[in-house]
ROTORPA-334019 format. One record per residue (C-alpha): residue number from 1; residue in three letters; x, y, z. Coordinates in Angstrom, 3 decimals, decimal comma. Example, Ala and Ser with C-alpha at 12.3 -4.5 7.8 and 13.67 -1.06 7.14 Angstrom:
ROTORPA-334019
+-----+-----+----------+----------+----------+
!   k !   r !        u !        v !        w !
+-----+-----+----------+----------+----------+
!   1 ! ALA !   12,300 !   -4,500 !    7,800 !
!   2 ! SER !   13,670 !   -1,060 !    7,140 !
+-----+-----+----------+----------+----------+
***
This chain:
ROTORPA-334019
+-----+-----+----------+----------+----------+
!   k !   r !        u !        v !        w !
+-----+-----+----------+----------+----------+
!   1 ! MET !   -6,814 !    4,739 !  -12,196 !
!   2 ! ASN !   -3,810 !    5,911 !   -9,839 !
!   3 ! ARG !   -1,142 !    3,287 !   -9,631 !
!   4 ! LEU !    0,729 !    5,525 !   -6,561 !
!   5 ! PRO !   -0,999 !    2,946 !   -2,807 !
!   6 ! SER !   -0,421 !   -0,490 !   -5,393 !
!   7 ! GLU !    3,178 !    0,724 !   -5,846 !
!   8 ! TRP !    3,468 !    2,386 !   -2,253 !
!   9 ! ARG !    2,303 !   -1,512 !   -0,841 !
!  10 ! ARG !    4,947 !   -2,914 !   -2,858 !
!  11 ! LEU !    7,874 !   -1,403 !   -2,296 !
!  12 ! TYR !    6,673 !   -0,568 !    1,814 !
!  13 ! ALA !    3,874 !   -2,501 !    3,384 !
!  14 ! PRO !    5,101 !   -4,420 !    5,972 !
!  15 ! THR !    3,617 !   -7,708 !    4,306 !
!  16 ! VAL !    4,858 !   -9,532 !    1,536 !
!  17 ! PRO !    3,478 !   -8,943 !   -2,178 !
!  18 ! GLY !    0,720 !  -10,320 !   -3,017 !
!  19 ! SER !   -0,443 !  -12,105 !    0,462 !
!  20 ! ASP !   -3,940 !  -11,127 !    1,732 !
!  21 ! ALA !   -2,938 !   -9,122 !    4,376 !
!  22 ! THR !   -2,235 !   -6,708 !    1,487 !
!  23 ! ALA !   -5,912 !   -5,992 !    0,686 !
!  24 ! GLN !   -5,231 !   -2,957 !    3,132 !
!  25 ! ALA !   -6,678 !    0,575 !    2,285 !
!  26 ! ASP !   -5,970 !    2,868 !   -0,639 !
!  27 ! LEU !   -2,990 !    4,593 !    1,446 !
!  28 ! ILE !   -0,487 !    3,730 !    3,550 !
!  29 ! ASP !    0,467 !    6,186 !    6,685 !
!  30 ! GLY !    3,468 !    5,715 !    9,019 !
!  31 ! THR !    1,433 !    3,520 !   11,324 !
!  32 ! GLN !    0,870 !    0,992 !    8,680 !
!  33 ! LEU !    4,680 !    0,650 !    7,961 !
!  34 ! VAL !    5,226 !   -1,968 !   10,861 !
!  35 ! ASP !    3,346 !   -5,233 !   11,391 !
!  36 ! ALA !    1,595 !   -6,944 !   13,895 !
!  37 ! GLN !    5,020 !   -8,778 !   14,460 !
!  38 ! GLY !    7,026 !   -5,586 !   14,958 !
!  39 ! ARG !    8,980 !   -5,940 !   11,732 !
!  40 ! VAL !    9,590 !   -3,604 !    8,501 !
!  41 ! ARG !    9,917 !   -3,362 !    4,685 !
!  42 ! ALA !   10,624 !    0,366 !    4,486 !
!  43 ! LEU !   13,661 !    1,606 !    5,711 !
!  44 ! VAL !   14,011 !    5,449 !    5,830 !
!  45 ! LEU !   16,905 !    8,119 !    6,298 !
!  46 ! GLN !   17,178 !   11,286 !    6,612 !
!  47 ! LEU !   19,073 !   14,041 !    6,169 !
!  48 ! GLY !   18,069 !   17,910 !    6,921 !
!  49 ! ARG !   18,606 !   21,234 !    8,461 !
!  50 ! PRO !   19,938 !   22,267 !    6,429 !
!  51 ! ALA !   18,625 !   19,793 !    3,195 !
!  52 ! ASP !   22,581 !   18,229 !    1,416 !
!  53 ! TRP !   22,247 !   16,039 !   -1,325 !
!  54 ! ARG !   25,772 !   16,686 !   -2,059 !
!  55 ! ALA !   26,200 !   14,801 !    1,542 !
!  56 ! LEU !   23,337 !   11,941 !    1,129 !
!  57 ! SER !   24,176 !   10,910 !   -2,549 !
!  58 ! ARG !   27,299 !    9,361 !   -1,120 !
!  59 ! LEU !   25,518 !    6,994 !    0,516 !
!  60 ! TRP !   22,522 !    6,833 !   -2,267 !
!  61 ! GLN !   25,594 !    5,815 !   -4,613 !
!  62 ! GLY !   27,342 !    3,813 !   -1,785 !
!  63 ! VAL !   24,558 !    1,612 !   -0,975 !
!  64 ! GLN !   24,535 !    0,597 !   -4,971 !
!  65 ! LEU !   28,431 !    0,852 !   -5,471 !
!  66 ! ASP !   29,781 !   -0,743 !   -2,211 !
!  67 ! LEU !   26,414 !   -3,563 !   -1,357 !
!  68 ! ALA !   25,290 !   -4,426 !   -4,814 !
!  69 ! TRP !   22,044 !   -2,649 !   -3,595 !
!  70 ! PRO !   19,523 !   -1,290 !   -5,994 !
!  71 ! ALA !   18,907 !    1,872 !   -5,661 !
!  72 ! PRO !   16,347 !    3,805 !   -2,526 !
!  73 ! ALA !   13,992 !    6,393 !   -3,198 !
!  74 ! ILE !   14,652 !   10,185 !   -2,887 !
!  75 ! ALA !   12,648 !   12,457 !   -1,503 !
!  76 ! VAL !   11,852 !   15,838 !   -0,541 !
!  77 ! SER !   10,387 !   15,851 !    3,369 !
!  78 ! GLY !    8,195 !   19,205 !    2,970 !
!  79 ! LYS !   10,653 !   20,780 !    6,001 !
!  80 ! ASP !   14,063 !   20,132 !    5,855 !
!  81 ! GLY !   15,456 !   17,391 !    4,104 !
!  82 ! HIS !   16,101 !   14,444 !    1,706 !
!  83 ! GLN !   15,449 !   10,976 !    2,649 !
!  84 ! LEU !   16,484 !    8,340 !    1,595 !
!  85 ! TRP !   13,662 !    5,144 !    1,459 !
!  86 ! PHE !   14,586 !    1,804 !    1,118 !
!  87 ! SER !   12,648 !   -1,363 !    0,564 !
!  88 ! LEU !   13,758 !   -5,179 !    1,568 !
!  89 ! ALA !   11,612 !   -7,947 !    0,126 !
!  90 ! GLN !   11,318 !   -9,591 !    2,937 !
!  91 ! PRO !   10,112 !   -8,306 !    6,723 !
!  92 ! VAL !   13,155 !   -8,261 !    9,497 !
!  93 ! PRO !   12,671 !   -6,735 !   12,991 !
!  94 ! VAL !   12,507 !   -3,015 !   13,925 !
!  95 ! ALA !   15,488 !   -3,518 !   15,698 !
!  96 ! GLN !   17,840 !   -5,422 !   13,294 !
!  97 ! ALA !   16,612 !   -2,692 !   10,048 !
!  98 ! ARG !   17,432 !    0,571 !   12,964 !
!  99 ! ALA !   20,919 !   -0,939 !   13,268 !
! 100 ! LEU !   21,270 !   -1,114 !    9,764 !
! 101 ! LEU !   20,496 !    1,922 !    9,288 !
! 102 ! THR !   23,390 !    3,229 !   12,324 !
! 103 ! ALA !   25,761 !    1,387 !   10,137 !
! 104 ! LEU !   25,401 !    3,357 !    6,972 !
! 105 ! GLN !   25,358 !    6,324 !    8,910 !
! 106 ! ALA !   28,714 !    5,631 !   10,717 !
! 107 ! ARG !   29,995 !    4,709 !    6,878 !
! 108 ! TYR !   28,903 !    7,393 !    4,907 !
! 109 ! LEU !   27,414 !   10,232 !    6,853 !
! 110 ! GLY !   30,792 !   10,138 !    9,919 !
! 111 ! ASP !   31,436 !   13,895 !    9,338 !
! 112 ! VAL !   28,138 !   15,143 !    9,390 !
! 113 ! ALA !   26,525 !   16,074 !   12,799 !
! 114 ! ALA !   24,413 !   13,659 !   13,860 !
! 115 ! ALA !   21,492 !   15,212 !   14,964 !
! 116 ! ARG !   20,957 !   16,351 !   11,120 !
! 117 ! VAL !   20,337 !   12,648 !   10,526 !
! 118 ! ASP !   17,053 !   10,964 !   11,254 !
! 119 ! LEU !   16,082 !    7,193 !   11,676 !
! 120 ! TRP !   12,882 !    5,530 !   11,285 !
! 121 ! PRO !   11,585 !    3,204 !   12,586 !
! 122 ! MET !   12,546 !    4,130 !   15,554 !
! 123 ! THR !   11,193 !    3,993 !   18,839 !
! 124 ! ASP !    8,328 !    6,005 !   20,367 !
! 125 ! THR !    6,732 !    5,059 !   23,518 !
! 126 ! HIS !    3,550 !    6,996 !   23,072 !
! 127 ! ALA !    3,048 !    5,896 !   18,980 !
! 128 ! PRO !    1,604 !    1,793 !   18,416 !
! 129 ! GLN !    3,965 !   -0,610 !   19,641 !
! 130 ! GLY !    6,064 !    1,628 !   20,829 !
! 131 ! VAL !    7,652 !    2,434 !   17,160 !
! 132 ! ARG !    6,768 !    5,336 !   14,851 !
! 133 ! HIS !    7,759 !    5,413 !   11,678 !
! 134 ! ALA !    8,646 !    7,932 !    8,621 !
! 135 ! ALA !    5,322 !    9,950 !    7,888 !
! 136 ! MET !    3,650 !    8,685 !    3,972 !
! 137 ! ILE !    5,167 !   10,152 !    1,141 !
! 138 ! PRO !    3,315 !   12,287 !   -0,438 !
! 139 ! ALA !    1,634 !   13,696 !    2,282 !
! 140 ! GLU !   -0,255 !   16,711 !    2,894 !
! 141 ! PRO !    1,602 !   20,212 !    4,206 !
! 142 ! ASP !    1,533 !   21,197 !    8,090 !
! 143 ! ARG !    2,430 !   24,737 !    5,831 !
! 144 ! PRO !    1,116 !   26,072 !    2,514 !
! 145 ! GLU !    2,747 !   25,213 !   -0,439 !
! 146 ! HIS !    5,243 !   22,933 !    1,481 !
! 147 ! TRP !    4,188 !   19,222 !    0,339 !
! 148 ! SER !    6,466 !   16,098 !    0,136 !
! 149 ! ALA !    7,081 !   14,608 !   -2,660 !
! 150 ! PHE !    9,229 !   11,676 !   -4,226 !
! 151 ! VAL !   12,358 !   12,494 !   -6,950 !
! 152 ! ALA !   14,420 !   12,018 !   -9,987 !
! 153 ! PRO !   18,099 !   11,449 !   -9,176 !
! 154 ! ASP !   18,558 !   13,960 !  -11,561 !
! 155 ! LEU !   16,688 !   16,512 !   -9,547 !
! 156 ! ALA !   17,568 !   15,534 !   -5,947 !
! 157 ! PRO !   20,051 !   19,044 !   -6,145 !
! 158 ! ILE !   17,970 !   21,768 !   -6,288 !
! 159 ! PHE !   15,665 !   21,002 !   -4,016 !
! 160 ! ASN !   18,786 !   21,923 !   -1,557 !
! 161 ! ASP !   17,397 !   25,231 !   -0,688 !
! 162 ! THR !   13,823 !   24,751 !   -0,805 !
! 163 ! PRO !   13,113 !   21,262 !    0,110 !
! 164 ! TRP !    9,806 !   21,015 !   -1,066 !
! 165 ! LEU !    7,077 !   21,012 !   -3,724 !
! 166 ! ASP !    5,169 !   24,750 !   -3,663 !
! 167 ! LEU !    2,162 !   22,507 !   -5,387 !
! 168 ! PRO !    0,635 !   18,978 !   -5,018 !
! 169 ! PRO !    2,697 !   16,184 !   -7,070 !
! 170 ! ASN !    1,827 !   14,506 !   -9,703 !
! 171 ! LEU !    0,388 !   11,125 !   -8,240 !
! 172 ! GLU !    0,801 !    9,484 !  -11,915 !
! 173 ! GLY !    4,062 !   11,061 !  -11,797 !
! 174 ! GLN !    5,123 !    9,493 !   -8,474 !
! 175 ! ALA !    3,647 !    6,313 !   -9,232 !
! 176 ! GLU !    6,403 !    5,528 !  -12,266 !
! 177 ! LEU !    9,151 !    6,988 !  -10,033 !
! 178 ! LEU !    8,614 !    4,037 !   -7,552 !
! 179 ! ALA !    7,853 !    1,315 !  -10,396 !
! 180 ! ARG !   11,528 !    1,938 !  -11,708 !
! 181 ! LEU !   12,306 !    0,955 !   -8,063 !
! 182 ! VAL !   12,876 !   -2,980 !   -7,250 !
! 183 ! SER !   13,667 !   -4,328 !   -3,368 !
! 184 ! ILE !   16,745 !   -5,429 !   -1,385 !
! 185 ! SER !   16,974 !   -9,002 !   -1,876 !
! 186 ! PRO !   17,336 !  -11,560 !    1,457 !
! 187 ! ASP !   20,523 !  -12,461 !    0,423 !
! 188 ! GLU !   21,484 !   -9,146 !   -0,251 !
! 189 ! TRP !   20,581 !   -8,316 !    3,089 !
! 190 ! GLU !   22,636 !  -10,659 !    4,943 !
! 191 ! VAL !   25,779 !   -9,573 !    2,539 !
! 192 ! ALA !   25,365 !   -6,033 !    3,758 !
! 193 ! GLN !   25,514 !   -6,960 !    7,518 !
! 194 ! ALA !   27,680 !   -9,048 !    7,583 !
! 195 ! GLN !   29,960 !   -6,210 !    5,345 !
! 196 ! LEU !   28,419 !   -3,387 !    7,813 !
! 197 ! GLY !   29,193 !   -5,741 !   10,872 !
! 198 ! VAL !   25,421 !   -5,953 !   11,904 !
! 199 ! THR !   24,472 !   -9,293 !   13,575 !
! 200 ! THR !   21,112 !  -10,309 !   13,086 !
! 201 ! ALA !   20,054 !  -10,590 !   17,005 !
! 202 ! ALA !   18,996 !   -7,208 !   18,573 !
! 203 ! PRO !   21,805 !   -4,641 !   18,571 !
! 204 ! PRO !   22,961 !   -4,586 !   22,427 !
! 205 ! THR !   22,247 !   -1,200 !   24,870 !
! 206 ! PRO !   24,314 !    1,085 !   26,231 !
! 207 ! THR !   24,955 !   -0,149 !   29,537 !
! 208 ! ALA !   26,904 !   -1,996 !   31,984 !
! 209 ! ALA !   27,824 !   -5,450 !   31,228 !
! 210 ! PRO !   26,344 !   -8,385 !   33,553 !
! 211 ! PRO !   29,078 !   -9,473 !   36,018 !
! 212 ! GLU !   30,219 !  -12,778 !   34,114 !
! 213 ! HIS !   30,857 !  -11,048 !   30,785 !
! 214 ! ARG !   31,670 !   -7,448 !   32,079 !
! 215 ! PRO !   35,603 !   -6,447 !   31,349 !
! 216 ! PRO !   37,793 !   -6,200 !   34,504 !
! 217 ! ALA !   38,536 !   -3,056 !   36,069 !
! 218 ! THR !   42,276 !   -1,341 !   34,271 !
! 219 ! PRO !   43,589 !    1,889 !   36,090 !
! 220 ! ALA !   44,614 !    3,411 !   32,765 !
! 221 ! GLU !   40,996 !    4,114 !   31,232 !
! 222 ! PRO !   38,645 !    4,270 !   33,671 !
! 223 ! GLN !   37,200 !    7,488 !   32,488 !
! 224 ! HIS !   35,915 !    5,292 !   29,356 !
! 225 ! SER !   34,530 !    2,509 !   31,638 !
! 226 ! PRO !   30,682 !    2,748 !   31,833 !
! 227 ! THR !   29,711 !   -0,235 !   34,043 !
! 228 ! GLY !   28,657 !    0,409 !   37,755 !
! 229 ! PRO !   25,764 !    1,909 !   39,057 !
! 230 ! HIS !   25,043 !    6,029 !   37,447 !
! 231 ! THR !   23,242 !    8,371 !   39,385 !
! 232 ! ASP !   24,120 !   11,155 !   36,643 !
! 233 ! PRO !   22,584 !    9,878 !   32,972 !
! 234 ! ARG !   24,637 !   12,548 !   31,473 !
! 235 ! ARG !   28,292 !   11,663 !   33,174 !
! 236 ! PHE !   27,034 !    8,047 !   31,924 !
! 237 ! LEU !   25,913 !    8,855 !   28,267 !
! 238 ! LEU !   30,049 !   10,869 !   27,705 !
! 239 ! GLU !   31,614 !    6,846 !   28,763 !
! 240 ! VAL !   29,989 !    6,065 !   26,235 !
! 241 ! MET !   30,336 !    8,327 !   23,529 !
! 242 ! ASN !   33,847 !    8,446 !   24,566 !
! 243 ! ASN !   34,267 !    4,419 !   24,676 !
! 244 ! GLU !   36,386 !    3,509 !   21,189 !
! 245 ! ALA !   35,775 !   -0,389 !   22,684 !
! 246 ! LEU !   32,093 !    0,513 !   22,378 !
! 247 ! GLU !   30,505 !    0,190 !   18,042 !
! 248 ! MET !   30,420 !    3,191 !   16,597 !
! 249 ! HIS !   26,558 !    2,957 !   16,404 !
! 250 ! LEU !   26,083 !    2,640 !   20,088 !
! 251 ! ARG !   27,751 !    5,732 !   20,754 !
! 252 ! ILE !   26,284 !    7,665 !   18,208 !
! 253 ! GLU !   23,566 !    6,353 !   19,582 !
! 254 ! ALA !   24,286 !    8,307 !   22,731 !
! 255 ! ALA !   25,974 !   11,400 !   21,186 !
! 256 ! LYS !   22,511 !   11,960 !   20,133 !
! 257 ! ALA !   21,012 !   11,200 !   23,882 !
! 258 ! LEU !   23,729 !   13,808 !   25,266 !
! 259 ! LEU !   21,384 !   16,861 !   22,685 !
! 260 ! PRO !   19,023 !   17,795 !   24,967 !
! 261 ! LEU !   20,397 !   17,366 !   28,002 !
! 262 ! PRO !   22,220 !   20,489 !   29,495 !
+-----+-----+----------+----------+----------+
***
């Protein structure tokens, strides 16, 4: 009997294990990792283009040593990177999940180009509920002999040059890797939020503050004050990115948004 579907649901299904809602299809794809209330139990962070386990291992080890979290699953994407799959015991809103992933990126991968890091779930107006999650692991490859798979920590470094498997992974082996993992408890999640400075509310968007909360503009720093109407989106994003008064995750998101702009 293939244990992988049940282990996948135990760790990553958006409903609490044991509830009737977990009696779903045998396998869960990315669209089923977000529940009807817009909550998730799976948080995924990928470092790629190129893969670099040495850098990502800082985060893998850091969450265990600094935050006392259980180890996340390690995966190769089948394309160009390593992934960390975090499991939560209780689902949280997408905005809250993404805010914490952004904080982890800033803390452990601050010296890595933002364009090389992907965080899931992410907003996508074309996806169901406006949210897109990571693709299922393992999955049919887009290219022949480029399978995604969960891998053991001691094997992760050997996939730096080729972050994929040439053959389909053994499903029982994949289930065994997941069976060793446990979810992050609500208490561990709350402590990490406080330690990383992540609020429980949805993170603010990089827009001008309402008049009653807008800090007064000072002549000394006009170039860093993203207030007032803007008709030039590139200028606005540059101001957000360079504004040291804003939280780091907002500046990182602004830097990402600038990448496709001329």
